[in-house]
N, C-alpha and C positions, 0 to 999 in steps of 0.2 A: 548327319546325326547330331541334332541340336543338344547342347549341354554335355557332350561327351568329353571326358577328361582323362589324361594319363600323365603321370609324373615321369618326365624324361630328362636326359642330360645331353647337352650339345657336345658332340665329339669333335667336329670340325666344320668350318664354314668355308665355302668356296664362292668366290666372286669372279665370274668369267673364267672358270676353270682353274683359278689360282687360289691357294689358301689365303684367307683373310682373317684379321682379328676384329675388323669393323667394316661397316658399309653405310652408305648414305641413301637418301631417298631415291627411288626409281632404279636402283641397281638390282639386277637379277642375281639371286643367291641360290645356292644349293646347300642345305643344312643336313649334316649327317647326325642322327640321334641314336642314343642308346636308351633302352627301356620301352621301345615300341618297334614293331615290325614295319618295314617300309611300306608294305601293301596296305597297312592300316592308317597311313597318313594320306589324306585326300586334299585335293585342291580346295582352298577356302578355309582350311584349318588355321587357327591363330596360335602362335607360339608366344607365351607370355609368362611372367613371373607368377609363382604360386602365391607369394606374399602380397603382390600388387597386381591382381588380374586386371585386364583391360575391360573397362566398363562397356556395356552394350546399350544401344538405344533402339527404339522402334520408330522414332520420328525425329526429324530435325528441320529447321528452317534454313534456307540458303538463298543467296542471291548469285545468279550466274551471269557471266559476261561472255558472250559468244564472240570468239576471235575470228573464226572462219566458218562459213556456212556452205555446205555442199549443195550442189544443184538438185539432188534428189532427197533433200532433208524433209522429214515428215514431222509436223508438230501437231499435238492433240491437247485438248484441255483435260485437266484432271491429273491422275496419278502418273508418276514417272519412275523409271528404274535408274538408279545411279550407282556407280561403283566409285568409291572415294578412297583416297589415301590421306592420312594425316601425318604430319611431321612434328 
């Protein structure tokens, strides 16, 4: 659901099933929230500050370096799908 927003409060953060006060890049977290039902939180939702929302883009330019190539890799010209993380 694009553009859907709810004001929530973080109750507790778990990192590898242990309570945490912070986490770093690539760590798997479970965040318990108040102000929204768990079934209304879907994969891909972004948790950010109301005062400083994360900006979105529809296009960006990138240079990629391939470190390992699988035997069955398929390359095509044109559009690509990328899932990226920023730190």
